[in-house]
N, C-alpha and C positions, 0 to 999 in steps of 0.2 A: 475303327477295323485296320487302320495301317499297321499299328502298334501290334494287334494280332498276328496280323501277317509276316512279320518281321520275324517274330517269336516262334512261329510254326517254321519259317523257313529254316532259321539258326538250330530249331530242333530236328529236324529233317536232315539238315546237313550233319551234325552231331549222330545220328542215327545210322545216316551212311558211312560216315566216317567209323563209327565201333563196327558194323558189318564189316568194311573193308579189313579192318585191323582183323578181326576176327577170321578173315578167309586167308591174308598174309598169313597167320602163325598156324592155321593148318593147314597151308601147302608147304610151309618151309619148316614142319617140324619133322623130328628124326623118325618119329611112328604115329602115323594121325590115330592109330587104334588105342583105345581107353586100354591102361593096365589091368591084364589079369589078376596081378598077384600085389598083396600091399607091400610098399615098400619098408616096412614096420619088420624090424629084426631079418633082416636080409631076405625079406620075401617070403618068409614063414609066416602061417597064420600066427596071429597072436593068442596066446593062451589066458590073457586075460583083459579085462577092458581099458583101456588107456586113462581111464579117467578112476581107476579102482585104488584104494586105499593102499598106504604104507604102514608098514609095522611102526608102533611109536617111537623105537628106539633109533629111527634114521634120523628123526628132527632134531635131537640134539647135535648130530654130526652135521646135520647141513647147517644148523646155526654156526658150528665151528667154521665152518667152511665158509659161509658169509662173513665171517669176523674177519677171517685171514683176507679174505678179498677184500673187504674195505679197507685192511691196514695195509695193504699194498697201493688204495688208492691215494690213502693219505701221504703214503712215504714218499712216492714218487715228487711232490711239490714240496716236500719238506727237506728231499736231498737238495733240492735248488735253492734253497732259501737258508739252510743250517749255516753254510759260511758267512751270511749277513747278519744272521741273528745270534750264533753265540752259542754259548753255554745254555743259555735260557731254551731254545728252541731241543737242545738234545738232552734234557731233562725233562719238557714235556713229552719227548718221542718215549721213552724210559719208562713215564708213569703211563703213559698211553700203552707200551706193550706190555706194561706189569698185568693193567687191568685184562687185557687180552689173554696173559698167563692166567690167571685166576679162571677164567673163563674154561681154559684148557683142562687145568689142573680139575676143575668142579666136574666137566664132562668126562675127563678120565676116570674121577673116582665112582660115577654114577656108573659107568660102564659102557657108555655109548662107544666106545672106540674097539670094543670086542664084536669080531666077527662072526661069531658064532648065533 
């Protein structure tokens, strides 16, 4: 029975602590009233649902963005070790960039970079 009492005391202290933190946050907030407008689109009401579907032409453009994002992720550590690794590291990076360029040329040919 003593084990249950200690668990109940700890649970009660946790609930009181959560309540106190809620009251402190409520008392120190800039505006205790809830928002009347949504923060999406600078407070204007959204015209579509947040989970609405995008046109299929945006997906190849997204893949291009992610490819160049990952490229930068690989180029920062590469820049640190390129002097110690020598020409092998340079050749490997140019092969990697060449593969990315093939993807960019494919996306350009498919028309994913047209904004119309």
